[in-house]
N, CA, C and O atoms as a GROMACS GRO file, in nm:
protein
  328
    1MET      N    1  -3.711   0.426  11.003
    1MET     CA    2  -3.756   0.602  11.011
    1MET      C    3  -3.883   0.602  10.929
    1MET      O    4  -3.901   0.543  10.822
    2PHE      N    5  -3.998   0.706  11.022
    2PHE     CA    6  -4.087   0.712  10.930
    2PHE      C    7  -4.047   0.850  10.845
    2PHE      O    8  -3.963   0.937  10.866
    3GLY      N    9  -4.193   0.818  10.686
    3GLY     CA   10  -4.127   0.918  10.592
    3GLY      C   11  -4.263   1.014  10.648
    3GLY      O   12  -4.341   1.011  10.744
    4LEU      N   13  -4.241   1.095  10.536
    4LEU     CA   14  -4.373   1.196  10.574
    4LEU      C   15  -4.480   1.205  10.547
    4LEU      O   16  -4.556   1.300  10.563
    5SER      N   17  -4.506   1.068  10.485
    5SER     CA   18  -4.605   1.062  10.436
    5SER      C   19  -4.752   0.952  10.577
    5SER      O   20  -4.870   0.958  10.612
    6GLU      N   21  -4.617   0.866  10.605
    6GLU     CA   22  -4.660   0.781  10.737
    6GLU      C   23  -4.726   0.856  10.867
    6GLU      O   24  -4.809   0.813  10.947
    7LEU      N   25  -4.647   1.013  10.860
    7LEU     CA   26  -4.634   1.059  10.975
    7LEU      C   27  -4.746   1.190  10.949
    7LEU      O   28  -4.812   1.245  11.036
    8ALA      N   29  -4.745   1.219  10.806
    8ALA     CA   30  -4.916   1.292  10.811
    8ALA      C   31  -5.043   1.173  10.805
    8ALA      O   32  -5.157   1.216  10.823
    9ILE      N   33  -5.027   1.046  10.783
    9ILE     CA   34  -5.128   0.995  10.785
    9ILE      C   35  -5.155   0.936  10.952
    9ILE      O   36  -5.258   0.889  11.001
   10ILE      N   37  -5.025   0.957  11.011
   10ILE     CA   38  -5.033   0.929  11.170
   10ILE      C   39  -5.120   1.068  11.264
   10ILE      O   40  -5.188   1.071  11.367
   11LEU      N   41  -5.076   1.166  11.172
   11LEU     CA   42  -5.123   1.309  11.246
   11LEU      C   43  -5.262   1.315  11.247
   11LEU      O   44  -5.331   1.329  11.348
   12VAL      N   45  -5.311   1.302  11.106
   12VAL     CA   46  -5.499   1.272  11.069
   12VAL      C   47  -5.532   1.185  11.141
   12VAL      O   48  -5.649   1.200  11.178
   13VAL      N   49  -5.467   1.069  11.194
   13VAL     CA   50  -5.551   0.979  11.275
   13VAL      C   51  -5.553   1.011  11.405
   13VAL      O   52  -5.645   0.970  11.475
   14VAL      N   53  -5.477   1.071  11.445
   14VAL     CA   54  -5.478   1.157  11.602
   14VAL      C   55  -5.553   1.236  11.566
   14VAL      O   56  -5.648   1.202  11.636
   15ALA      N   57  -5.602   1.349  11.487
   15ALA     CA   58  -5.652   1.454  11.521
   15ALA      C   59  -5.809   1.430  11.493
   15ALA      O   60  -5.904   1.501  11.526
   16ALA      N   61  -5.808   1.330  11.435
   16ALA     CA   62  -5.950   1.264  11.408
   16ALA      C   63  -6.035   1.191  11.539
   16ALA      O   64  -6.156   1.196  11.560
   17VAL      N   65  -5.938   1.127  11.612
   17VAL     CA   66  -5.945   1.074  11.735
   17VAL      C   67  -5.989   1.159  11.800
   17VAL      O   68  -6.087   1.134  11.869
   18LEU      N   69  -5.918   1.321  11.801
   18LEU     CA   70  -5.942   1.376  11.972
   18LEU      C   71  -6.036   1.444  11.886
   18LEU      O   72  -6.139   1.465  11.952
   19ALA      N   73  -6.044   1.482  11.787
   19ALA     CA   74  -6.174   1.566  11.696
   19ALA      C   75  -6.305   1.487  11.720
   19ALA      O   76  -6.386   1.549  11.652
   20VAL      N   77  -6.355   1.411  11.764
   20VAL     CA   78  -6.443   1.240  11.747
   20VAL      C   79  -6.593   1.344  11.845
   20VAL      O   80  -6.706   1.357  11.798
   21LYS      N   81  -6.557   1.391  11.952
   21LYS     CA   82  -6.619   1.466  12.071
   21LYS      C   83  -6.678   1.620  11.994
   21LYS      O   84  -6.764   1.688  12.049
   22LYS      N   85  -6.630   1.649  11.890
   22LYS     CA   86  -6.635   1.810  11.863
   22LYS      C   87  -6.704   1.825  11.727
   22LYS      O   88  -6.754   1.934  11.700
   23LEU      N   89  -6.711   1.704  11.622
   23LEU     CA   90  -6.752   1.629  11.532
   23LEU      C   91  -6.866   1.740  11.479
   23LEU      O   92  -6.848   1.827  11.395
   24PRO      N   93  -7.015   1.703  11.570
   24PRO     CA   94  -7.127   1.677  11.547
   24PRO      C   95  -7.190   1.851  11.583
   24PRO      O   96  -7.298   1.902  11.556
   25GLU      N   97  -7.063   1.910  11.656
   25GLU     CA   98  -7.119   2.042  11.677
   25GLU      C   99  -7.027   2.123  11.551
   25GLU      O  100  -7.077   2.213  11.483
   26LEU      N  101  -6.903   2.080  11.536
   26LEU     CA  102  -6.899   2.178  11.371
   26LEU      C  103  -6.963   2.132  11.272
   26LEU      O  104  -6.955   2.204  11.172
   27THR      N  105  -7.023   2.040  11.260
   27THR     CA  106  -7.101   2.001  11.102
   27THR      C  107  -7.213   2.086  11.134
   27THR      O  108  -7.240   2.160  11.040
   28ARG      N  109  -7.298   2.103  11.248
   28ARG     CA  110  -7.374   2.138  11.278
   28ARG      C  111  -7.371   2.330  11.263
   28ARG      O  112  -7.461   2.407  11.229
   29SER      N  113  -7.217   2.357  11.308
   29SER     CA  114  -7.267   2.526  11.336
   29SER      C  115  -7.151   2.565  11.163
   29SER      O  116  -7.149   2.683  11.128
   30ALA      N  117  -7.090   2.490  11.099
   30ALA     CA  118  -7.080   2.460  10.933
   30ALA      C  119  -7.208   2.520  10.879
   30ALA      O  120  -7.209   2.622  10.810
   31GLY      N  121  -7.358   2.428  10.928
   31GLY     CA  122  -7.469   2.404  10.870
   31GLY      C  123  -7.536   2.534  10.870
   31GLY      O  124  -7.562   2.597  10.768
   32LYS      N  125  -7.565   2.573  11.002
   32LYS     CA  126  -7.588   2.734  11.038
   32LYS      C  127  -7.495   2.752  10.919
   32LYS      O  128  -7.534   2.715  10.808
   33SER      N  129  -7.325   2.829  10.942
   33SER     CA  130  -7.278   2.935  10.871
   33SER      C  131  -7.332   2.941  10.735
   33SER      O  132  -7.341   3.045  10.670
   34ALA      N  133  -7.389   2.761  10.673
   34ALA     CA  134  -7.383   2.809  10.533
   34ALA      C  135  -7.593   2.877  10.506
   34ALA      O  136  -7.653   2.960  10.439
   35ARG      N  137  -7.615   2.792  10.590
   35ARG     CA  138  -7.774   2.867  10.608
   35ARG      C  139  -7.756   3.040  10.550
   35ARG      O  140  -7.776   3.107  10.449
   36ILE      N  141  -7.702   3.053  10.699
   36ILE     CA  142  -7.691   3.226  10.689
   36ILE      C  143  -7.669   3.323  10.541
   36ILE      O  144  -7.736   3.413  10.490
   37LEU      N  145  -7.488   3.226  10.490
   37LEU     CA  146  -7.446   3.245  10.348
   37LEU      C  147  -7.494   3.252  10.235
   37LEU      O  148  -7.446   3.275  10.124
   38LYS      N  149  -7.609   3.228  10.280
   38LYS     CA  150  -7.741   3.127  10.145
   38LYS      C  151  -7.771   3.257  10.110
   38LYS      O  152  -7.740   3.331  10.017
   39SER      N  153  -7.901   3.272  10.296
   39SER     CA  154  -8.000   3.405  10.275
   39SER      C  155  -7.908   3.522  10.263
   39SER      O  156  -7.939   3.588  10.164
   40GLU      N  157  -7.818   3.568  10.318
   40GLU     CA  158  -7.730   3.647  10.295
   40GLU      C  159  -7.696   3.708  10.106
   40GLU      O  160  -7.705   3.819  10.052
   41ALA      N  161  -7.667   3.601  10.069
   41ALA     CA  162  -7.632   3.545   9.891
   41ALA      C  163  -7.765   3.635   9.844
   41ALA      O  164  -7.765   3.734   9.769
   42ARG      N  165  -7.886   3.569   9.914
   42ARG     CA  166  -8.031   3.588   9.797
   42ARG      C  167  -8.067   3.674   9.839
   42ARG      O  168  -8.139   3.735   9.760
   43ALA      N  169  -8.055   3.728   9.950
   43ALA     CA  170  -8.093   3.869  10.018
   43ALA      C  171  -8.015   4.005   9.880
   43ALA      O  172  -8.061   4.106   9.827
   44ALA      N  173  -7.905   3.941   9.874
   44ALA     CA  174  -7.806   4.036   9.836
   44ALA      C  175  -7.859   4.090   9.673
   44ALA      O  176  -7.879   4.204   9.631
   45ARG      N  177  -7.872   3.926   9.589
   45ARG     CA  178  -7.955   3.941   9.479
   45ARG      C  179  -8.051   3.990   9.444
   45ARG      O  180  -8.063   4.052   9.339
   46ASP      N  181  -8.178   3.958   9.568
   46ASP     CA  182  -8.254   4.022   9.567
   46ASP      C  183  -8.273   4.142   9.591
   46ASP      O  184  -8.388   4.178   9.566
   47ALA      N  185  -8.200   4.226   9.633
   47ALA     CA  186  -8.156   4.373   9.664
   47ALA      C  187  -8.152   4.489   9.499
   47ALA      O  188  -8.204   4.598   9.472
   48ASP      N  189  -8.036   4.365   9.399
   48ASP     CA  190  -7.988   4.408   9.288
   48ASP      C  191  -8.129   4.397   9.246
   48ASP      O  192  -8.150   4.518   9.236
   49GLU      N  193  -8.216   4.354   9.222
   49GLU     CA  194  -8.320   4.342   9.135
   49GLU      C  195  -8.452   4.444   9.222
   49GLU      O  196  -8.473   4.419   9.341
   50PRO      N  197  -8.498   4.506   9.183
   50PRO     CA  198  -8.592   4.631   9.216
   50PRO      C  199  -8.712   4.592   9.205
   50PRO      O  200  -8.792   4.629   9.290
   51GLY      N  201  -8.753   4.512   9.103
   51GLY     CA  202  -8.867   4.461   8.993
   51GLY      C  203  -8.906   4.341   9.109
   51GLY      O  204  -8.996   4.276   9.056
   52THR      N  205  -8.890   4.308   9.186
   52THR     CA  206  -8.920   4.160   9.210
   52THR      C  207  -9.000   4.232   9.333
   52THR      O  208  -8.992   4.345   9.381
   53PRO      N  209  -9.049   4.161   9.353
   53PRO     CA  210  -9.162   4.187   9.497
   53PRO      C  211  -9.093   4.089   9.590
   53PRO      O  212  -9.026   3.996   9.545
   54ARG      N  213  -9.112   4.113   9.745
   54ARG     CA  214  -9.007   4.050   9.844
   54ARG      C  215  -9.121   3.966   9.895
   54ARG      O  216  -9.230   4.016   9.922
   55VAL      N  217  -9.091   3.823   9.908
   55VAL     CA  218  -9.189   3.741   9.974
   55VAL      C  219  -9.140   3.737  10.153
   55VAL      O  220  -9.035   3.698  10.204
   56ILE      N  221  -9.243   3.783  10.206
   56ILE     CA  222  -9.246   3.748  10.363
   56ILE      C  223  -9.331   3.615  10.382
   56ILE      O  224  -9.442   3.599  10.330
   57PRO      N  225  -9.268   3.523  10.461
   57PRO     CA  226  -9.315   3.374  10.541
   57PRO      C  227  -9.407   3.471  10.637
   57PRO      O  228  -9.371   3.571  10.700
   58GLY      N  229  -9.586   3.390  10.626
   58GLY     CA  230  -9.635   3.419  10.741
   58GLY      C  231  -9.804   3.357  10.709
   58GLY      O  232  -9.805   3.250  10.648
   59GLU      N  233  -9.896   3.396  10.732
   59GLU     CA  234 -10.006   3.428  10.754
   59GLU      C  235 -10.082   3.454  10.608
   59GLU      O  236 -10.059   3.566  10.562
   60THR      N  237 -10.133   3.405  10.562
   60THR     CA  238 -10.211   3.459  10.384
   60THR      C  239 -10.317   3.512  10.436
   60THR      O  240 -10.268   3.510  10.549
   61VAL      N  241 -10.390   3.544  10.450
   61VAL     CA  242 -10.487   3.649  10.459
   61VAL      C  243 -10.587   3.683  10.335
   61VAL      O  244 -10.547   3.771  10.258
   62GLY      N  245 -10.696   3.632  10.312
   62GLY     CA  246 -10.772   3.673  10.200
   62GLY      C  247 -10.834   3.796  10.167
   62GLY      O  248 -10.775   3.877  10.240
   63ARG      N  249 -10.913   3.853  10.104
   63ARG     CA  250 -10.996   3.952  10.027
   63ARG      C  251 -11.100   4.013  10.150
   63ARG      O  252 -11.122   4.130  10.181
   64GLU      N  253 -11.160   3.874  10.210
   64GLU     CA  254 -11.271   3.975  10.276
   64GLU      C  255 -11.232   3.942  10.399
   64GLU      O  256 -11.322   3.956  10.482
   65ASP      N  257 -11.094   3.888  10.457
   65ASP     CA  258 -10.996   3.936  10.610
   65ASP      C  259 -10.930   4.039  10.573
   65ASP      O  260 -10.812   4.016  10.545
   66THR      N  261 -10.963   4.138  10.564
   66THR     CA  262 -10.929   4.258  10.568
   66THR      C  263 -10.862   4.342  10.683
   66THR      O  264 -10.755   4.399  10.702
   67GLY      N  265 -10.986   4.319  10.752
   67GLY     CA  266 -11.004   4.355  10.886
   67GLY      C  267 -11.067   4.525  10.859
   67GLY      O  268 -11.047   4.614  10.943
   68THR      N  269 -11.144   4.548  10.734
   68THR     CA  270 -11.204   4.679  10.738
   68THR      C  271 -11.330   4.692  10.815
   68THR      O  272 -11.376   4.807  10.815
   69GLY      N  273 -11.396   4.604  10.878
   69GLY     CA  274 -11.427   4.628  10.978
   69GLY      C  275 -11.626   4.642  10.954
   69GLY      O  276 -11.715   4.676  11.031
   70ASN      N  277 -11.624   4.591  10.787
   70ASN     CA  278 -11.762   4.601  10.731
   70ASN      C  279 -11.834   4.419  10.762
   70ASN      O  280 -11.941   4.393  10.707
   71ASP      N  281 -11.777   4.325  10.837
   71ASP     CA  282 -11.836   4.248  10.858
   71ASP      C  283 -11.939   4.231  10.968
   71ASP      O  284 -11.921   4.254  11.087
   72THR      N  285 -12.049   4.187  10.911
   72THR     CA  286 -12.198   4.166  10.998
   72THR      C  287 -12.178   4.083  11.092
   72THR      O  288 -12.157   4.119  11.208
   73ASP      N  289 -12.181   3.959  11.056
   73ASP     CA  290 -12.097   3.831  11.171
   73ASP      C  291 -11.934   3.834  11.217
   73ASP      O  292 -11.828   3.825  11.156
   74THR      N  293 -11.963   3.847  11.318
   74THR     CA  294 -11.833   3.845  11.369
   74THR      C  295 -11.795   3.661  11.472
   74THR      O  296 -11.680   3.618  11.482
   75GLY      N  297 -11.901   3.595  11.525
   75GLY     CA  298 -11.877   3.515  11.532
   75GLY      C  299 -11.850   3.458  11.695
   75GLY      O  300 -11.847   3.352  11.757
   76THR      N  301 -11.834   3.612  11.720
   76THR     CA  302 -11.834   3.608  11.907
   76THR      C  303 -11.999   3.642  11.956
   76THR      O  304 -12.024   3.617  12.074
   77GLY      N  305 -12.096   3.691  11.885
   77GLY     CA  306 -12.253   3.703  11.952
   77GLY      C  307 -12.274   3.833  11.991
   77GLY      O  308 -12.388   3.879  11.998
   78THR      N  309 -12.202   3.879  12.011
   78THR     CA  310 -12.209   3.994  12.076
   78THR      C  311 -12.189   4.135  11.982
   78THR      O  312 -12.167   4.247  12.027
   79GLY      N  313 -12.200   4.107  11.875
   79GLY     CA  314 -12.160   4.255  11.735
   79GLY      C  315 -12.303   4.281  11.727
   79GLY      O  316 -12.370   4.200  11.791
   80PRO      N  317 -12.372   4.377  11.662
   80PRO     CA  318 -12.472   4.451  11.591
   80PRO      C  319 -12.511   4.323  11.472
   80PRO      O  320 -12.448   4.310  11.368
   81ARG      N  321 -12.608   4.250  11.505
   81ARG     CA  322 -12.702   4.217  11.362
   81ARG      C  323 -12.809   4.302  11.290
   81ARG      O  324 -12.912   4.353  11.336
   82GLY      N  325 -12.750   4.305  11.140
   82GLY     CA  326 -12.851   4.382  11.085
   82GLY      C  327 -12.886   4.332  10.939
   82GLY      O  328 -12.974   4.389  10.874
   0.00000   0.00000   0.00000
């Protein structure tokens, strides 16, 4: 007869054969969950430290491009030149 260890090995092999189709989906969802958990932990840690500035990824705007309306040349050819 089969012992407990042989039965466990057979069950693991059967589960692996049946789960091969779902394995990529499972790993993908586990990766997404890990990224979400990591970002939430980082956000919670940053919330505890009020002195650190929050960095939001996006477009960098220089001081001369702040949109104050003082530009004389807009590049469109329709604005006043002075």
